[in-house]
Structure formats: structure tokens, C-alpha cells
C-alpha positions as MATLAB code, in Angstrom:
seq = 'MPWASQPAIKHPPTRRAIRWRLLRQATLILGVWPALILVPLLGAASGNERFIPLLGVVMCALAPVLLPLSIWTAVSALKAYNRLSTHPWRLVECEVVPASSHGWRLRAYEEQPQGREVRVPAILRINGMVVTPSPFKRYVSPRLGHLWCAGDPLSGGVASEPGGARPFRLVRYKWPLPTGEANRT';
ca = [
       0.000    0.000    0.000;
       1.696    3.220   -1.092;
       1.848    6.131    1.330;
       0.708    3.890    4.228;
       2.845    5.670    6.819;
       1.789    9.225    5.882;
      -1.550   11.019    5.988;
      -3.745   10.194    2.992;
      -3.724   13.834    1.857;
      -0.043   13.448    0.907;
      -0.934   10.920   -1.807;
      -0.798   13.062   -5.004;
      -4.095   11.970   -6.658;
      -5.942   12.395   -3.353;
      -4.417   15.799   -2.695;
      -5.322   16.983   -6.200;
      -8.931   15.742   -5.935;
      -9.657   17.180   -2.495;
      -8.028   20.536   -3.290;
     -10.166   20.926   -6.415;
     -13.270   20.018   -4.413;
     -12.449   22.603   -1.734;
     -11.670   25.236   -4.375;
     -14.986   24.618   -6.157;
     -16.935   24.897   -2.907;
     -15.120   28.076   -1.822;
     -15.731   29.667   -5.242;
     -19.393   28.755   -5.091;
     -19.969   30.066   -1.563;
     -17.704   33.131   -1.666;
     -18.113   34.163   -5.315;
     -21.160   32.802   -7.067;
     -23.721   33.097   -4.264;
     -22.880   36.695   -3.344;
     -23.063   37.629   -7.035;
     -26.404   35.855   -7.463;
     -27.846   37.788   -4.558;
     -26.138   41.181   -4.976;
     -26.547   41.752   -8.725;
     -30.377   41.599   -8.729;
     -30.493   43.463   -5.397;
     -28.306   46.306   -6.694;
     -30.198   46.357   -9.993;
     -33.542   46.643   -8.217;
     -32.177   49.307   -5.860;
     -31.001   51.391   -8.838;
     -34.554   51.601  -10.107;
     -34.254   49.181  -13.012;
     -37.492   47.213  -12.895;
     -36.320   44.244  -14.952;
     -34.173   43.087  -12.005;
     -37.150   42.826   -9.617;
     -38.475   39.478  -11.011;
     -34.930   38.101  -11.055;
     -34.479   39.202   -7.453;
     -37.704   37.438   -6.501;
     -36.636   34.186   -8.158;
     -33.197   34.246   -6.532;
     -34.349   35.255   -3.068;
     -37.519   33.149   -2.886;
     -36.699   30.043   -4.885;
     -32.981   29.468   -5.326;
     -31.330   30.794   -2.186;
     -33.418   29.013    0.481;
     -32.913   25.645   -1.197;
     -29.522   25.705   -2.886;
     -27.511   27.849   -0.455;
     -27.901   25.399    2.479;
     -27.044   22.552    0.104;
     -23.881   24.410   -0.953;
     -22.914   24.970    2.671;
     -23.578   21.307    3.490;
     -21.354   20.074    0.650;
     -18.607   22.521    1.680;
     -18.733   21.271    5.277;
     -18.609   17.691    4.011;
     -15.540   18.502    1.887;
     -13.844   20.117    4.889;
     -14.587   17.068    7.056;
     -13.133   14.818    4.368;
     -10.030   17.027    4.173;
      -9.583   16.877    7.965;
      -9.955   13.090    7.992;
      -7.496   12.707    5.109;
      -5.023   15.014    6.870;
      -4.930   12.900   10.020;
      -5.264    9.295    8.816;
      -3.303    7.209    6.274;
      -4.872    5.181    3.512;
      -5.378    1.534    4.417;
      -6.881   -1.328    2.440;
     -10.315   -2.519    3.634;
     -12.354   -5.412    2.284;
     -15.859   -4.522    1.134;
     -18.788   -5.931   -0.789;
     -21.228   -4.109   -3.073;
     -24.754   -4.571   -1.714;
     -27.191   -5.275   -4.558;
     -30.011   -2.929   -3.550;
     -33.291   -3.284   -5.405;
     -32.851    0.027   -7.234;
     -29.828   -1.263   -9.163;
     -30.275   -5.038   -9.057;
     -31.064   -5.045  -12.777;
     -27.623   -3.569  -13.470;
     -25.961   -6.418  -11.619;
     -27.960   -8.977  -13.614;
     -26.976   -7.217  -16.853;
     -23.349   -7.260  -15.680;
     -23.447  -10.998  -15.003;
     -24.955  -11.678  -18.435;
     -22.304   -9.652  -20.312;
     -18.869  -11.276  -19.975;
     -17.027   -8.500  -21.836;
     -18.275   -5.068  -22.775;
     -18.920   -1.659  -21.331;
     -18.173   -1.563  -17.626;
     -21.302   -1.387  -15.521;
     -21.196    0.994  -12.540;
     -23.702    0.747   -9.701;
     -24.529    3.092   -6.806;
     -22.057    2.577   -3.988;
     -23.941    0.823   -1.220;
     -21.197   -1.124    0.501;
     -20.894   -3.672    3.288;
     -17.752   -3.191    5.369;
     -17.246   -5.380    8.447;
     -20.945   -6.306    8.419;
     -22.159   -2.675    8.418;
     -23.836   -1.168    5.356;
     -22.477    2.280    4.392;
     -22.976    4.680    1.510;
     -21.222    7.842    0.221;
     -22.198   11.285    1.460;
     -23.332   13.916    0.476;
     -23.905   12.661   -3.089;
     -24.332    9.269   -4.707;
     -21.188    7.668   -6.137;
     -20.936    4.826   -8.601;
     -18.516    1.901   -8.296;
     -17.803   -1.311  -10.138;
     -20.034   -4.188   -8.958;
     -16.961   -6.402   -8.619;
     -15.284   -4.010   -6.171;
     -13.749   -6.042   -3.340;
     -11.427   -3.531   -1.656;
     -11.448    0.165   -0.799;
      -8.827    2.528    0.438;
     -10.087    3.998    3.715;
      -8.788    6.845    5.855;
     -10.163    6.694    9.375;
     -12.878    4.364   10.604;
     -15.129    3.516    7.643;
     -18.090    2.995    9.964;
     -17.967    6.416   11.632;
     -17.425    9.179    9.103;
     -14.332    7.825    7.409;
     -13.239    8.680    3.891;
     -12.966    6.002    1.237;
     -11.844    5.770   -2.361;
     -11.579    3.134   -4.992;
      -7.985    1.881   -5.082;
      -5.778    4.695   -6.345;
      -7.171    7.421   -4.069;
      -8.191    9.776   -6.889;
     -11.924   10.016   -6.017;
     -12.315   10.182   -2.233;
     -15.779   10.274   -0.656;
     -17.138   10.313    2.890;
     -18.954    7.288    4.248;
     -22.148    7.296    6.328;
     -24.459    4.521    7.469;
     -27.052    3.392    4.965;
     -30.464    4.172    6.465;
     -32.864    2.789    3.853;
     -34.299   -0.725    3.925;
     -32.399   -3.345    1.990;
     -34.123   -5.935   -0.210;
     -35.495   -8.915    1.731;
     -32.688  -11.238    0.674;
     -30.076   -8.750    1.897;
     -31.716   -7.907    5.238;
     -30.845  -11.324    6.663;
     -27.126  -10.923    5.898;
     -26.446   -7.840    8.073;
];
């Protein structure tokens, strides 16, 4: 396992991925959102009436929904950065849980010996506990058997497919599993 004695953030693909994620979130919160709110507000204050409907859409529809989501994703990226800064990558065995929403993809994968790689939503079983990425859905290969993990994968750890280039936070899976899977946990 490369970089096993150093924090995971020192692994070059991981460092590049998490820095870009933090930069995107900072640009969105510190640049885009203030512009989205201030431009229509200043336009309406100057007496230009065409900015008033735009101000209403931004203030009443977009900001209350998307601004908290932007803050949530930024906090999640910061938590991932902190976890990667303090823990090294380590190899963890996992199993892709065939949830009912993507079971058809697994059947299609088993029927096609060679062809386009099928990717399924990452609902994973690690040490008997079912976890999923946060804050957004990630897709992994259905034959995934190992992950790189930084920190405890069952309590807010960060994981990545081997290589460390696409890290994501892990949280417990809270939705019901198909009946055949419920007996295995």
C-alpha cells in the first residue's frame, strides 16, 4: 500500500482531488452566491425594474434551497479534508450490496462477460455494516472487493476506490435493503 505511513492527503491523486473540491466549494460560496444575490439586489435598488423578477426568483426560490445545500457540501468537503489530513490510507475489504434500485444492473453485468463496464450506486458492506457515500451518490464497479479507507469507515471515514483519486465520505445506509439482503447484516 503506497503512502501507508503518511496522511492520505499526501498521496498526489488524493491531494489533487480534495483541493479541487475545496476550491470549487469556496468559489461557489464566496463568489457565485454573493453575485447571485447582490446583482439583482443592486439592480432593483437602482430603479431598473427588470431586475425585480430576477431578485424574486433568486431570493424566494434558489437561495433558500440551494444555499444550504452548498454549505452542506462545503462542510462535508472540509470534514473529508480533515480526515485525510490525520489518517493514512489503508486497504479494507468490502462488498457491493445489490439494492433493489440497481439489481437489474448487476444482472446485466453478469450476463455480459465483456463489454462496457457497468457501474452501480455505492452501497457497501464493510465489516458487516452497510455504508454509503455522502453527500452525493457515487458509482462503483459491482466487482469491487477492496477500498482505500482513511479513518474508521463505519464512523465518518473517507474512502476511495484503489488509487485514491476520487475520495468520498462514508455514512451509514439508512434505507431498507431488499429482503434477501436484510438477513445478511
